[in-house]
C-alpha positions as CSV (number, residue, x, y, z in Angstrom):
1,M,82.5,69.4,66.6
2,A,82.2,71.8,69.2
3,P,85.9,71.4,71.7
4,S,84.3,69.1,75.5
5,F,84.9,70.4,78.6
6,W,88.6,67.8,78.9
7,Q,90.0,69.6,75.8
8,I,89.1,73.2,77.3
9,A,90.7,71.7,80.8
10,I,93.7,71.0,78.9
11,V,94.6,74.2,77.1
12,A,93.2,75.9,80.2
13,V,96.0,74.5,82.9
14,L,99.1,74.7,79.4
15,V,98.0,78.1,78.6
16,V,98.8,78.9,83.3
17,L,101.5,77.0,82.9
18,L,103.4,78.6,79.6
19,F,102.6,82.2,81.3
20,G,102.6,82.0,84.4
21,R,99.5,83.7,86.3
22,G,101.1,86.7,86.9
23,K,101.9,87.6,83.4
24,I,97.5,86.3,82.6
25,S,96.6,88.9,85.6
26,G,99.4,91.4,84.2
27,L,97.8,91.2,80.5
28,M,94.4,91.2,81.8
29,G,95.0,94.3,83.7
30,D,96.4,96.3,80.4
31,V,93.7,95.1,78.2
32,A,91.1,97.0,81.2
33,K,93.4,100.2,81.3
34,G,92.9,100.1,77.2
35,I,89.2,99.7,77.8
36,K,88.7,102.5,80.1
37,S,91.1,104.7,77.9
38,F,89.2,104.4,74.9
39,K,85.5,104.0,76.6
40,K,87.1,108.2,78.3
41,G,88.5,109.0,74.8
42,M,84.6,108.3,72.7
43,A,82.7,109.7,75.6
44,D,84.7,113.6,75.5
45,D,83.3,116.0,73.6
46,P,84.2,116.8,70.2
47,Q,84.0,120.7,71.0
48,E,85.6,120.5,74.3
49,V,87.9,118.9,72.6
50,A,88.8,121.8,69.3
51,K,88.5,124.4,72.5
52,K,91.3,123.0,74.5
53,D,93.2,122.9,71.5
54,D,92.3,126.3,70.5
55,E,93.7,128.1,73.6
56,G,97.1,126.0,73.8
57,K,100.0,127.2,71.2
58,G,98.5,125.9,68.4
59,A,100.3,123.5,66.3
60,I,104.6,123.3,66.9
61,D,107.0,122.4,64.5
62,V,108.3,119.2,65.1
63,T,110.0,119.6,61.0
64,P,114.4,118.7,61.8
65,A,116.5,122.0,61.3
66,E,118.3,121.6,57.7
67,K,121.4,121.3,58.2
68,K,124.3,123.6,56.4
69,D,127.5,122.0,55.7
70,A,130.6,124.4,54.8
């Protein structure tokens, strides 16, 4: 049994009442930014990324120093 038009309309109205238009539009904007970022990341050439890593400082040691107790 598929939902009817009225059932979908009632659910849509409840969602807008609960979350408000501002939150929904903000959420859709964040989703769009995420999709664009993902597509950009997928389009990057892996060889270019490796070349940029070689030109940089390389790996940075972020291990916390050991505390010496007296």
